[in-house]
C-alpha positions, 0 to 999 in steps of 0.5 A: 588249174591248167589254162585249157581247162580254165578257158573251158570253164570260162566259156561254159560260164559265159554261155550258161544262161543262154544254154539253159533252155537248150539243156532243160525242157520247160517242164524240167525248169518248172519242176526245179523252180517249184522244188526250190520255191516250195521249200525256201524260207523268207530270209537267210538264203545264200544262193549259190546258183549264179555264175558270179558265185561260182567264180567266187567259190572256185577262186576261193578253193584254188587259193585255199581261202574261206568264203564267209557266208552272209550274216544270218545264213540258215539255208544254202541253195546249191544249184547252177554251174557250181554243182558241175564244176566243184566236186561233191566233197568240195560242195559238202565241205563248203556247205558244212562249214557255212551252215550252223547245226540244223541249217538247210541245204537245197541242192539241184545237181546235174549228174548220172543215174548210175554206172551203165556202160554209156554213163561210165564212158561219158564220166571217164572222158568228161573227167579227162577233158572237162570236169568230173561227173558223178552218180546219184549214189555217190552224191547222196553218200557224200552228203550223208558222210558230210553230216547232211540228212534228207528231209524229203526223199531224193528225187532224180529227174531224167533229162534227155534234153541234154543229149539231144541239145548236143546231137542237134548242136543247140548249145553255144558251149561246145565243150561237150561235143567231143565227148558225144562224138567219142561215144558215137565212135565207140558205138554208144547212143548218146541218148542212152546216157542216163543224165538228169538232175538230183533234187535234195532237201537236206539238213545239217545234222547234230551228229 
């Protein structure tokens, strides 16, 4: 990994918790919490949402090592910074390897609704300067191809708070600001970025 990108990831993780309330409204955070808690079993949960787990799994991917799930894992909660820093294929590979058949995957994924001009511009420059972002369609197709089937209909919740936080300078992590400035310089309105969170409740199929 390039040292500049590693520094950006480190800074992003450092500020992740403090930036939560700038990136998401209270309503959005409540929806995420309700989506998760209403579907969790009493035990057997491997929570990927913490920054420490993100570092552990990122390091394992870089070193081509395998991270063993905790004994008795029957559900993975895939949320938090990992869902932005690892690719869809890497997330699916890790989850499929870690879960037995009929194991469950609950995912909350920051992503783009579609490939509108604003979204495509943002995604292209994010990939070059930070890390890639993907569309809801791409995430769902990757999950399906990896052997995960939906239990509930996928839910995409738009999040305009993200763009507003950038424009108003409310985030401690400043890595997104050059992308917002590039959008504005090209005549795009950052508010029109169809940014949001894809909520998925999945099961590892027997196929």
